[in-house]
C-alpha positions in Angstrom: 251.5 66.0 39.1 249.1 64.1 41.6 245.7 62.8 41.1 244.3 65.6 43.3 246.4 68.3 41.2 244.9 67.0 37.9 241.2 66.9 39.5 242.2 70.5 40.5 243.2 71.6 37.2 240.1 70.3 35.4 237.6 72.0 37.6 239.5 75.4 37.3 239.7 75.2 33.7 236.1 74.0 33.5 234.8 76.7 36.2 233.6 79.5 33.9 231.2 77.4 31.6 230.2 75.2 34.4 229.1 78.2 36.5 227.6 80.3 33.4 225.2 77.2 33.0 224.0 77.2 36.3 223.4 81.0 36.2 221.2 80.7 33.0 218.3 83.4 33.5 215.7 80.9 32.2 215.9 78.6 34.9 217.5 80.4 37.8 214.5 81.2 40.0 213.0 77.7 39.4 216.3 76.1 40.2 216.8 78.3 43.4 213.4 77.3 44.5 213.7 73.6 44.1 217.4 73.4 45.8 216.1 75.8 48.6 213.4 73.3 49.3 215.8 70.3 49.0 218.4 71.5 51.6 215.8 73.2 53.9 214.5 69.6 54.4 217.7 67.9 54.6 219.2 69.9 57.5 218.2 71.1 61.0 216.5 74.6 60.9 218.7 77.6 60.4 220.9 79.0 61.9 223.4 76.6 62.3 227.1 76.3 61.4 227.5 74.0 57.9 230.4 72.9 56.0 230.1 72.6 52.3 233.0 70.3 51.0 234.0 70.6 47.4 231.8 73.7 47.2 232.9 74.5 43.6 231.3 77.6 42.5 229.3 77.9 45.8 225.9 76.8 44.6 224.9 74.8 47.8 226.7 77.2 50.1 224.9 80.1 48.8 221.7 78.4 49.0 222.3 77.5 52.6 223.4 81.0 53.4 220.0 82.4 51.7 218.3 80.0 54.2 220.0 81.5 57.3 222.8 79.1 58.1 226.5 80.1 58.8 228.2 78.5 55.9 231.9 77.5 55.3 232.8 76.3 51.8 235.8 74.8 50.8 237.4 73.6 47.5 240.9 73.1 45.8 240.0 74.2 42.4 240.9 78.1 42.5 238.7 78.9 39.7 235.8 77.4 41.2 236.8 79.5 44.5 237.1 82.7 42.5 233.5 82.4 41.0 232.0 81.4 44.5 233.7 84.6 46.0 232.3 86.8 43.3 228.8 85.4 43.8 229.1 86.0 47.7 230.4 89.5 47.4 227.9 92.1 48.8 225.4 89.3 50.0 224.0 90.2 53.7 225.0 86.6 54.9 227.8 85.5 52.6 229.4 82.2 52.9 233.0 82.0 53.8 235.0 80.3 51.1 238.7 79.1 51.4 240.8 76.7 50.1 240.5 73.2 51.8 240.7 69.5 50.8 237.3 67.7 50.6 238.9 64.5 51.6 240.7 66.0 54.7 239.1 69.2 55.9 241.5 71.0 58.2 239.0 71.9 61.2 238.7 71.1 64.8 236.4 67.9 65.8 233.0 68.9 66.1 233.0 72.1 64.3 229.8 71.8 62.4 226.0 70.8 62.7 226.0 69.7 59.1 228.4 68.7 56.6 227.2 68.6 52.8 228.2 68.5 49.2 226.6 68.2 45.9 228.2 66.2 42.7 231.3 65.6 44.9 231.1 61.9 45.8 231.9 60.5 42.4 234.8 62.5 42.1 236.3 61.9 45.4 239.8 60.1 45.8 239.5 57.8 49.1 235.7 58.6 49.7 235.6 56.4 52.8 238.5 58.4 54.2 236.5 61.7 53.2 233.4 60.5 55.0 235.0 59.6 57.9 236.6 62.8 58.4 233.4 64.6 57.8 231.7 62.5 60.5 234.6 63.6 62.7 233.6 67.1 62.0 230.1 66.9 63.0 228.5 67.5 66.6 226.8 64.7 68.2 223.7 63.9 66.2 224.6 66.1 63.4 223.6 65.6 59.8 225.8 64.4 56.9 223.7 65.1 53.6 225.0 64.7 50.0 223.5 65.0 46.7 224.6 62.9 43.7 223.8 60.5 41.0 225.1 57.6 38.8 226.6 59.9 36.2 229.0 57.5 34.5 228.0 54.1 34.9 229.7 53.0 31.3 232.7 54.9 32.4 234.2 58.4 31.7 235.0 57.8 28.3 231.3 57.1 27.3 230.0 60.4 29.1 230.6 63.0 26.2 232.6 65.2 28.6 236.2 66.2 27.9 237.9 64.2 30.7 240.5 63.1 28.8 243.3 65.8 29.3 243.4 65.6 33.0 241.4 62.6 34.3 243.9 60.2 32.8 244.0 56.7 33.8 246.0 57.2 37.1 242.9 59.8 38.1 240.3 57.2 37.0 241.9 54.5 39.0 241.8 56.4 42.1 238.1 57.3 42.1 236.1 54.3 43.4 232.7 56.0 42.7 233.1 57.6 39.3 231.5 54.8 37.4 229.0 53.5 40.1 226.2 51.7 38.4 224.0 52.1 41.7 223.5 55.0 44.3 223.4 52.5 47.0 227.3 52.2 46.2 227.5 55.8 47.6 225.1 55.2 50.6 227.3 52.2 51.3 230.3 54.1 51.9 228.5 56.5 54.2 227.0 53.9 56.2 230.4 51.8 56.3 232.1 54.8 57.8 229.9 55.0 60.8 227.1 57.3 59.8 223.7 56.2 61.3 220.3 55.9 59.8 221.6 56.3 56.3 218.6 56.8 54.0 218.3 57.6 49.9 215.9 60.2 49.0 214.8 60.5 45.2 214.7 64.2 44.4 211.7 64.0 42.1 211.0 67.6 41.9 214.5 68.3 40.5 213.9 65.4 37.9 210.6 67.2 36.9 212.4 70.6 36.7 215.2 68.8 34.3 212.4 67.1 32.2 210.9 70.5 31.8 213.9 72.9 31.3 216.7 70.6 30.1 220.1 69.7 31.5 223.5 70.8 30.7 225.2 69.6 27.6 226.5 66.1 27.4 224.3 65.2 30.2 221.2 63.2 30.3 218.1 63.9 32.3 218.4 61.4 35.2 217.2 61.1 38.8 219.3 62.5 41.6 219.4 61.5 45.3 219.9 62.9 48.6 221.9 60.6 50.7 221.5 61.7 54.6 222.6 60.0 57.9 223.6 61.4 61.4 226.7 61.3 63.4 
């Protein structure tokens, strides 16, 4: 089984619990409002064509579609895609969800005005290759925007998450950002791939929301960041 196969299996098995947490009614409206502001500030005005790589259960894609964008979301974890499609069913402006590799998205050059992802950089094999491919998909002046944090600076074993079955040594060795100790390491990958004007934006409104309403099991409240640049 390849590294990517193991990652796919982990997230397929994790999909129900992961998505159920995001749909908690006690924070759903507040969460939606904060993320809508984050993405509205990060991207050009809607409508425009956006690719969400590693879309998971569709959180980012659905938020962007609600803002009026034309969104395609790709993922390799079938369990996550199933959840995403369920959420999109019946919406007036649904994202298109399809199976696809975040590292090597299969689209023509210049297909999108923006490429985005949330919580994907840390679990990417070959992130430098992935970012170079995302830039290739952008139109001139297009935006690349990612959200992440330093989730596991002490290593995946110290995280409290049950990574052991699928994130074995071969997987961990293939993920250069999994144990990043600074968000600058992620920003450097974007800049070194050729993205211009890379900036790091602390997401303080999200931090305040997490401090007030809590975070997922086995996670700690911590600052997340938007990292953004232009093709």
